[in-house]
N, C-alpha and C positions, 0 to 999 in steps of 0.2 A: 840213656841219659844218666849221668852220675848222680849221686846223692846231692840234693839241692841245698842241704843245710851245712853251715860251718858249725864248729863246736859252740853250743849255746852256753852263755854264762849262767851260773846257778841263780835261780830266782825263786819266786813264790810259785804256787801251784799253777797259775795262769801267766805264761810268759808272752812277750810281744810276738814271738815266732808262732805261737799257737794262734794268736789273733790273725797274723798274716796268712797262715794256712787256711783259716776259716773264711777269708775273703772270697767272693765269687769271681773276682777279676784277677787276672794274672799280675803278679808283682815280682819285680827283679830289683836287686840292689847292686849298683856298680861302684867301683872305686874310681878315683880321679883319672885313672888310665883307661877306663872303660872295660875293665875286667869284671866278669860276673862273680859276685860274692854271695848272692842268695837268690833262689827261685822258690816261690811258694807252690803249693799243690795245684792251684788253678792254672798257673803258668805251665806246669809240667803236663797237665791234662790237655791244655790247649794245643801244645806243640808235640804231643805224643804221636808215635807211629807216622812221622812225616817222611821217613826214609832218608833223612839228611843227618849230618853230624849233630845238628840241633844245638839247642842251648844247654849249657852245662856249667857247673861251678868251675871257675878258673879260665873259661873260654873268653875270647874277645867278643864283646857284644855286637859290634858293628859287623865283624866277620860272620857271626851267626845270622845276623839280619840279612846279609847278602845271600845266604843260602836259601832263605825263604822268599826274598823279593828280588831275585837275580834278574828278572825280566824288566825291572824298573830301577835302573841305576839312579835316576833322578831322585827317587824316594830315599834311597840309601844316602845319597849326598846331602839331601835336605835334613835327614835325621842326624847325620854327623855334625852338620853346621848347627843345628838346633841344640844338640847335646853340648857342644863346645860353648855356645853363648850362655846356656843355663849354668854350666859349670863355672864359667868365668864371672858370672853375676850380671852379664849384660841383659839377660831376660829372666823374668821370674819363673817362667815355665815354657814348654814347647809342646805343641799338639800336632799330630800328623795322622791322617787317614791314608792307608795304602792297601793295595791288593797283594796278598801274600799267600804262601802255602802253610796251612796249619792243619794238623790231624790228618794229613794225607790228601787234602783237597784245598782248592783255592777259596780264600775267604777275604772279606773286607775286614781289616783290623784297624784299631785306633790306638795310637801310642801317645801317652802323656809323660813328659819328662820334667821332673822338678829337682831342685838342688837341696841337699841336706848337709849339715855339718855337725859332726859329733865332737868327741874329745880330740879326735885326730884330724886327718886331712878330710876336706869335703868330698862328698860322693854324689851319686845320682840315684834317684828312685824312679823306676820306669813302670808305668801301669799300662797293661795291654788288655784290650777288650775286643771281643768278636762283635762287630757291628754289621755283619752281613745282612741280617734280617732288616735292620733299619735302612741300610743302603738300598736293599731291594725295594722296600716300601717307598723310599725317596725316588728311586728310579721309576717305579711304577707311577708314582704321583707325577713326576716330570713328564712321563709318556702320556698320561691321561690329560695333563694340562696342555701338552703340545697338541694332542688330538682335538681337545676341546677348542684350543685356539685355532686350529685348522678349520674345524667346523664353524667356529665363530666368524673367522675371516672369509671363508669361502661360501657362506650361506648366500643364496640368491636374494634373500630378503634382508632389509636393513635391520640391524640390532643396535639398540641403545641401552646403556646402563646409566641410570641417573640416581643421584641421592634423593632423599626425601624433600629437598628444596628445589629439585628440578635441575641441578647442576649435572652436566654430562661427565661421567666418569670414564666411559670407554665406548667405542663404536667400532664397527667392522667396516670392511671395504665397501660393502653395498650401501651402508649409510652415507659414506663419503660420496658415492656415485649419485645417490638420491638427492643430496643437497648440492651436488656439483662443486665440492670443495675438498679439502684435505682433512686428515684426522687431527692434525695439530690445530686447525681452525675450529674444530668442533669440540674437542675435549676441553673442559673447563668452562664452557659457555653454559648459560642457563637456557632451558628450553624456551622460555618466554622471549629470549633474544633472537630466536630463529623464526619468529612468526610476526605478521603484521600487528600493529598496535590494536586494531579493532577486534582481533581474535583472542587477545591475551586473557580477558576475563573468562571467556568460555573454556579455553584450554586450562586455565588455572583451576576452575571448578572440576573439570574432568580429571586432572592430574591428582587432585586431592583424593578423589574416589579411587584412583588407580593405586595409590600408595597403601590403601587399606584393603584392596582386593574387592571393593564394592563394584567397581567397573572393570571388566576384563576384555571388552571388545567395543570398538567404536570405529565408524567410518568418518574420515575427516580429510583435511588437506595438509600437505607438507610443502614448504617453500624452499626453493633452491636459493643459492646465494645471489643469483641474479634476479630474484623476485618472481620466478615462475611457480605457479601453484600446481601441485601434483596430487591427484586423488589417491588416498591410501586407506588401508584398513589397519588398525592398530590393536594388537593383542598384548595385554600386560599382566604382570604378576609380581608381587613382592618377593624379593630374594635377599640373601645375605651375600654381600660382596666385600671380600677382604675384611671380614669381621664387622662390617657395619651394614645396617639396613639400607636397602636400595630397591629400585624398581627396574625390572627387565622389560623393555618395550620391543616387541617384534612388529616391524612396520613393513607392509607389503604394498608395492606400487600396483594399483588396480586400474591404471589407465587403460590397458588393453581390455580388461573386463568391462569397464564403463563404456568404452567405445563399442564393444560387442553388444552390450545391453542397449545402447542407443541405436545401433544398427538394427537390432532385433525389434526395438520399439517402432522404428520407422518402417521396418518390413511388415510388422503386424498392422500398422496404420494403413500401409499400402494394400495389404491383403484385405483388411476390413473394408477399405474404400472400394476395392475391386469387387469384393463379395456383395456389398450393398448396392453396387451399380449393375450387377448382373440382372438381366431381364427375367430370369427364372428363379424359383425358390431354391434355397440351399439350407440344409439342416444338419445337425449332429445330435444324436441321442445315444444313450447307453442301451445295451441289449435288453435291459429291463423296461425301457420306454421312458426313462427320465430325459427330458429335453434339455440339452446343453446350450445350444445356440441355433439361431435362425437368422437369415438375412432379411433386408427390408422388403424385397420382392415377395418373400414367403409371407410376411405379415400382411402386405397389401392383398395378396391372393386370398388370404383367409379373413380379411376384413378387420385387422387389428392395427392399432396405432403404435404400441410399444411391445417390447419383448416381455416385460413384466406383466402386462395385461394379458398376453397370450398364455403365459405360464399359469395364470389363475384358472385356465380352462381344464388343466389336468394333464396326465401323461400322454404319450404319443398315440396310444390306441384310441383315444377319444376323437381323433380327427376322422376316423373311418365311419362311414354310414352303416356299414355292415361288419360285425365281428369276423365274418368269414374272410373278408379282405385282409384284415390284420393277421389272421391265422395263415392265410396263403403267403403273405409277405414273410412271416417268420420262418415258415417251412422252407421256402425257396432260398432265403439268404443264409440260413443255417446249413442247408444242404450244399449250396454251391459257393458260398462266400460272397455272392453278389446277386442282384436282380437287375434286369434290363427291360426298360419300357413296359413296366407292369401298369395296367390301367385299372383304376378303382374309383370309387365314389367317396368323396370327403364331405364333411359337414361344414358349411360356411358359418361365420359368426352369427349371421341373421337367421340361421336354421335351414337355408336352402341347400340343396345338394349340388355339388360341382363335380365334373369329371376331371380326373387328373391322370397324368402319365408320370411314373416314378422310376428312377434308377438309383441304386445304392450299392455300397460295398462295405465289407467288414474291415475295421482297423484293429490290428492285433497288438497286444502289449509285448514286452520283451520276453515273456514266458510263453508266447504263442497263444494266449487266451484272448477271446474277443473283448476289446475295450470299448469301441464305439461303432456306431453305424453312421456313415456319412452318405448323404444322398442329395439328389436334385429332383425337383418336382415341378411340373408345369400344368397350368390350368388349360385343359383342352375342351372345355364346355362348348365354346363357340365352334370348334372344329367338329365336335360330336353332333351339335345341332345342325351344322352344315352337312355332315355326312348323312344324318337322318333325313334332312330335306332332299338331298340328292337321291337318296334311296327311294323316298316317296315319289319324287319326280320320275325317277327311273321306272318305278312300278307303273306310274300312269302312262309313261311313254310305251312301256311294254304292252299295256292293255290297249292303247290306241293303235299301236302297230299290229297287235293281234286282230283287232277289229278290221283294220285296213286290209291285212292279209286275208282275213276271212271274206271281206267284200271282194277282194281281187280274185279269190279262189272261186267265188260264185257270182260273177258279174251278171247284171240284168240290163241288156242294151235295148232301148226302144227303136223299132224300125218305122212305125207309124203309130197313130193313136190306138189302133186295134192290135198291133203285132209287136211282140218283144222277143228278143233272142237271148238265151243263156248259153254261152260256149263254155264247156268244161275242158280244162287242160290238167293233165297229171292224174295221179292215182286218187281214187275215191275210197275213203274209209267211212266208218259208220258216223263219225262226227261230221265229216264233210257232207255226207248224204243228208244228215239232219239239217245242215246249214242250207243245202240246195232246196230242201222242202220249204224251209222257213222263208227263204228269199223269193221263191216262186209265188207262194201264197200271198206274201206281203206285196210283191210287185203287181200281181193281178188285181188284188183288192184295191190298191191305191191308184193304179193307172186305168182300170176298167178295160184291160186288154182282152181281146176275144181269142187270140191265138198266141200260144207260147211255143217257140221253137227251141228245143233242147238239143244242142249239138254236142256229140261225144267224139268228134274227130280226134281230139287231143288226149283222149283217155286210152292209155296203152293196154289196159287189161279190163275186160268186162266179165265179172264172175257173178255168182248168184246174188251177192250183196249189192253190186252195182245195178244189176237187172231188176231186182226187187225194189230198190230205191227208186228207179225210174218209173216202174209201174205204180208204186205208191204215190209218187209225185203227180203222175198223170191223173190218177183217180181223185187226188185232193184238188187239183186244178179244175177237173171236170165238175166237181161239186160246186165250184164257184162260177160255173157257166162258161168256162173257156175250154178251148181245144188244145191238145198237146201234139206237136209234130216232132218226131225223133229223127235227127239227121246224123250223117257221119258214120253209119254202120259199115265197117269194113268187112271184107269177106271172112277173116278169121273171127271177127266179133259175131258175125251172123252164125258161124258154125258153133261158137260157144253158146249162143242163145238157144239154138235148136238142140244142142247137146244136153243142156240142162232142162229142156222141156218147158220153157217159158212161153206163155201165150201173149203175144203183142197185137192181137187182132183189134183191140179197142184203141190202139194208138196208130196214127198215120206215120209211116216211116218213109224217108226219102234218102237218097244217096249222099247228097251234099247239102251244106247250109244254104248255098245259093239257090238250089232248087226248092228248098224249104221256104225261103223268103218269097220266091216267085209264086209258089203255090199259095202261100198265106195272103199275099197281096191280091191275087186273083180272087180268092174266096171272099175277102172283105170287100172287093170292088163289086162283085156280083150281088152280094148281100145289100150293098148300098143302093144299087140300081133297083132292086126289087122293092126296097122300102120307098124309093122315090116314085116309081110307077104306081105303087099302091096308093100313094098319097094323091096322084093325079086321077085315079080312077080308071087306069088303063091296065 
């Protein structure tokens, strides 16, 4: 670039050219033909090393500008027009921002053209500034504002900006949808115009608190243009909007949440109704034994009217009659995560003990830790008493059956007033032998029989025990004054008796029970005749 200065007129120590060179912004002086007559130091530094013919003394200014803004012919044309209008006096000044090449890189530049007139023909003074940084800031601001506007307009929740008097300054699309109207019909209205008259006093009080930040959350109603009420939650905060204080309202339609809450409330009511109408007790406790809830059947089972009354009794372990039952409950449910049909004894409100059957499970929290025990419990006292009664009756039946079987195993059959028969069937052990002895003695003593026929036809095996039992029975009967006849001795039984060396000489033995009965009847008949003849003296 050539020397930027023309010959300077002689002057004092500080010349105007020195002042121009000290300016931080580029300065050029053009004559009326647009030829460059002066460039200061800042201008030279701004366009140094740009690789183009550049600006120089004596060069055509517009031609030099074309070199640095060649890609934007419109800017060059606008600059030429502006310079012409300023030079002719049609405009006092001309300003143009353009994108050009300076210092070897693309920059945003701002040119200001003003007319000056000296002693000779008028010329132009051009001021050139690098405004790249400010342009970048503006662009960044525009992008931010655009993004904020996108977020503002595309927020799923309604957003209102209102001044401190409640006038709507701006709204987003969601606010329009919430009120079922357009942005033009909302902006400029006062918030009190959007609600029913009966709500205005309350809304006005709340809005006054919102402007100061005293109130930042509220649940209320919002009204559509056709008068429909929509439940909403409103979050607010004071903001600065275009340099003036305002309030930002973030309004969310909570219709779905309210509907869900209502459904949950109804579901809980149905659950509570179902719970309280169950015929068995239901409870929920913490693992530590704190009672959380019980149903009506549980209270009735334990003798209480209200849940609060039952709570005064104490924690869950106080219902058990024995601490061992609570320990057993804890051990099983902690080991398995549940218990099934565990029977234990609980203490009723009046102090009596009741039998219960209990099933429970562990409810875990989101971290897998036990949060609750949920269980069902049934009073089985009546069933227990019925089972005990059945057991008692069963025992009695067993005893009666045992006695009947005992009697059947040792039957004593009367043949006449003086003769009875005891047929034995099946094996004879020591217990049955004792029973035979007792039955014979009791029968002889009670009936006054003179002859007892003991038939062993049905006994499969006669060993020392059986033989000794018969001998003992015969001796005991003889002591009562009666005679024993043994019948039914089979050949193998006779061999056994001889083999074990038993002496049956004191007992009359016959082959069959029929012969034994005939023998006994004959004996008693002869004895009767002798008694009769003796009475007659013959």
